[in-house]
C-alpha positions in Angstrom: 93.4 94.7 97.3 92.2 97.9 98.8 91.2 100.6 96.1 92.0 103.6 97.9 95.6 104.8 99.1 96.4 105.9 102.1 99.6 107.5 103.7 101.8 105.9 106.1 101.3 106.6 109.8 102.8 109.4 111.1 104.7 107.6 113.4 105.8 105.4 110.2 106.9 108.7 108.2 109.1 109.9 110.9 110.4 106.5 112.0 111.4 106.1 108.0 113.0 109.8 107.8 115.4 108.9 110.7 116.6 105.8 108.6 117.0 107.2 105.3 120.7 107.8 103.9 120.5 108.5 100.2 117.4 110.2 98.3 117.3 110.2 94.4 115.0 113.1 93.8 113.5 112.8 90.2 112.8 116.3 88.8 114.9 118.0 90.5 115.2 121.7 89.1 118.7 123.5 88.5 116.6 126.8 89.4 117.2 127.7 93.0 113.5 128.8 92.7 112.0 126.0 92.0 110.5 124.0 95.2 112.3 120.9 94.3 115.8 122.9 94.6 114.7 124.1 97.8 113.7 120.6 99.3 116.5 119.1 98.0 118.8 121.9 99.3 117.3 121.4 102.8 117.3 117.6 102.4 121.4 117.8 101.8 121.8 120.6 104.8 119.5 117.9 107.1 122.7 115.1 106.3 121.1 113.0 103.3 123.1 112.4 100.4 120.7 113.3 97.5 121.3 112.1 93.9 119.7 114.8 91.4 117.7 112.5 88.5 116.7 114.8 85.8 117.9 114.3 81.7 120.1 117.1 80.1 121.7 118.1 83.4 125.2 117.5 84.6 125.1 118.4 88.2 122.7 120.4 90.5 123.7 121.3 94.5 127.5 119.9 93.9 126.0 116.5 93.3 126.4 114.7 89.3 123.1 114.0 87.9 121.7 111.4 86.2 119.3 111.2 83.2 116.9 108.2 84.6 116.5 105.7 87.9 118.1 103.4 85.9 121.2 105.1 85.8 121.8 105.7 89.8 125.2 105.4 90.8 124.2 102.6 93.4 120.8 101.9 95.7 119.3 104.7 97.5 117.0 104.7 100.2 114.2 106.9 98.8 112.7 108.5 95.1 111.2 111.9 95.8 108.8 112.6 92.7 108.7 116.4 91.5 107.1 115.4 88.4 103.3 116.0 87.0 101.2 112.9 88.3 101.0 111.6 84.7 104.6 110.6 84.6 104.5 108.4 88.0 103.8 105.4 86.1 106.7 105.3 84.5 108.8 106.1 87.7 106.8 103.4 89.8 107.8 100.6 86.9 111.5 101.8 87.5 111.2 101.5 91.2 109.8 98.0 90.9 112.5 97.0 88.5 115.0 98.1 90.5 113.3 97.0 94.0 113.9 100.8 95.2 112.1 100.5 99.1 110.7 103.7 99.1 108.5 106.2 97.1 108.0 109.8 97.9 105.7 111.8 95.3 105.6 115.6 96.6 102.5 117.8 97.1 100.5 117.9 94.1 101.8 114.4 92.8 98.6 112.4 93.1 98.5 109.2 91.0 96.4 106.8 93.4 96.2 103.8 91.2 100.6 103.8 90.6 100.9 104.5 94.3 98.9 101.4 94.8 100.5 99.3 92.4 103.8 100.3 94.0 102.5 99.1 97.5 101.4 96.2 95.9 105.1 95.3 95.2 106.5 96.0 98.7 107.4 99.6 98.2 106.7 102.0 101.0 104.7 104.9 99.5 103.9 108.5 100.3 101.5 110.6 98.4 100.5 114.1 97.8 103.3 115.1 101.0 106.0 117.7 101.3 109.0 115.6 102.6 110.7 118.7 103.7 107.6 119.8 105.9 107.0 116.4 107.1 110.6 115.9 108.6 110.8 119.4 110.0 107.3 118.4 112.0 108.8 115.0 113.2 110.0 115.5 116.7 112.9 118.1 115.9 114.8 117.5 119.2 115.9 113.6 118.8 116.0 114.2 114.8 118.6 113.9 112.8 119.5 112.0 109.4 121.0 108.9 110.3 120.4 108.2 113.6 
């Protein structure tokens, strides 16, 4: 196994973003000033359904929150992570157990061993990138969530 993580190709990232429908946002803050809130709100505006994953929170951005990935109300296409790197191992464990197809670790969320473990389990993984910025950078003239 390759012991160095590399992100998928730019073309692969854009193709995946076009196919996504539902995104679980782990660590979504209810505070509008936080990056997780701004990104999740933008994802909604792009046409994605978001599922907030955060304990002790009932609702955020008009969506019912769940305490962890095991409490998801149904399948999701991607888990977007806004948690510190030391929390990524348990998130990867849940993704593997739940057979979640894709995992996105936001800017600054770097856990190479966990990312490699997720990939070895068949999960498509992006690490240390912003899904919002990548969405905007993909061919916006042809790009709309769900197309």
